[in-house]
C-alpha positions as CSV (number, residue, x, y, z in Angstrom):
1,X,-43.6,13.1,-8.5
2,X,-42.6,9.5,-8.5
3,X,-40.0,8.0,-10.8
4,X,-41.2,5.1,-12.9
5,X,-39.3,1.9,-12.5
6,X,-37.2,0.9,-15.4
7,X,-37.1,-2.7,-16.6
8,X,-34.0,-4.3,-18.2
9,X,-33.9,-7.5,-20.3
10,X,-32.0,-10.5,-18.9
11,X,-29.6,-10.3,-22.0
12,X,-28.7,-6.7,-21.0
13,X,-28.1,-7.7,-17.4
14,X,-25.9,-10.6,-18.5
15,X,-24.0,-8.4,-20.9
16,X,-23.1,-5.9,-18.2
17,X,-22.1,-8.7,-15.8
18,X,-19.8,-10.3,-18.4
19,X,-18.2,-6.9,-19.1
20,X,-17.4,-6.5,-15.4
21,X,-16.1,-10.1,-15.1
22,X,-14.1,-10.2,-18.4
23,X,-12.5,-6.7,-18.2
24,X,-10.7,-4.8,-15.6
25,X,-13.5,-2.2,-15.3
26,X,-15.1,-1.7,-11.9
27,X,-18.8,-2.2,-11.2
28,X,-19.2,1.6,-10.8
29,X,-17.5,2.4,-14.2
30,X,-19.7,-0.1,-16.1
31,X,-22.8,1.1,-14.3
32,X,-22.2,4.7,-15.0
33,X,-21.4,4.0,-18.7
34,X,-24.8,2.2,-19.1
35,X,-26.9,4.5,-16.9
36,X,-27.6,1.9,-14.2
37,X,-27.1,2.2,-10.5
38,X,-23.9,0.6,-9.1
39,X,-25.8,-1.3,-6.4
40,X,-28.3,-2.6,-9.0
41,X,-25.4,-3.9,-11.1
42,X,-23.8,-5.4,-8.0
43,X,-27.0,-7.3,-7.3
44,X,-27.2,-8.5,-10.9
45,X,-23.6,-9.6,-10.7
46,X,-24.3,-11.6,-7.5
47,X,-27.3,-13.4,-9.1
48,X,-25.3,-14.0,-12.3
49,X,-22.4,-15.6,-10.4
50,X,-24.8,-17.7,-8.4
51,X,-26.6,-19.0,-11.5
52,X,-23.4,-19.5,-13.5
53,X,-21.4,-21.2,-10.8
54,X,-19.2,-18.3,-9.9
55,X,-17.1,-18.3,-13.1
56,X,-14.4,-16.3,-11.3
57,X,-11.8,-18.4,-9.4
58,X,-10.8,-17.3,-5.9
59,X,-7.3,-16.1,-5.4
60,X,-5.0,-18.1,-3.1
61,X,-3.3,-16.3,-0.2
62,X,0.1,-15.9,-2.0
63,X,-1.7,-14.6,-5.1
64,X,-3.7,-12.1,-2.9
65,X,-0.4,-10.9,-1.3
66,X,1.3,-10.5,-4.6
67,X,-1.7,-8.6,-6.0
68,X,-1.7,-6.3,-3.1
69,X,2.0,-5.7,-3.5
70,X,1.6,-4.9,-7.2
71,X,-1.2,-2.6,-6.5
72,X,0.9,-0.7,-3.9
73,X,3.8,-0.5,-6.4
74,X,1.5,0.7,-9.1
75,X,0.2,3.5,-6.8
76,X,3.7,4.5,-5.9
77,X,4.8,4.6,-9.6
78,X,1.8,6.7,-10.5
79,X,2.6,9.2,-7.7
80,X,6.2,9.4,-8.8
81,X,5.2,10.0,-12.4
82,X,2.8,12.8,-11.4
83,X,5.6,14.4,-9.4
84,X,8.1,14.1,-12.2
85,X,5.6,15.7,-14.6
86,X,5.1,18.6,-12.3
87,X,8.8,19.0,-11.8
88,X,9.5,18.9,-15.5
89,X,6.8,21.5,-16.2
90,X,8.2,23.8,-13.5
91,X,11.8,23.6,-14.8
92,X,10.6,24.1,-18.4
93,X,9.0,27.4,-17.4
94,X,11.9,28.6,-15.3
95,X,14.0,31.3,-17.1
96,X,17.6,30.3,-17.6
97,X,20.4,32.5,-16.3
């Protein structure tokens, strides 16, 4: 049994590429939401950027360092929040003496 190859219009491809570029969604998230393979969308995105002059500006070295620092801080804060939620749930259930 062979799967038939699906065809997508150029408008659909461009719409998905613009969604990835203009929002903070990942390629995988957008691909799953629209029922397209992540690698397929990645290929469309590469072609879109090539044909539209790479509308996304490259980050400078200090900007990359700051972004990495903020991502690490965000991850730490998420872990701390998860811990505090668990702790508050534990103490809310604990019988008082």
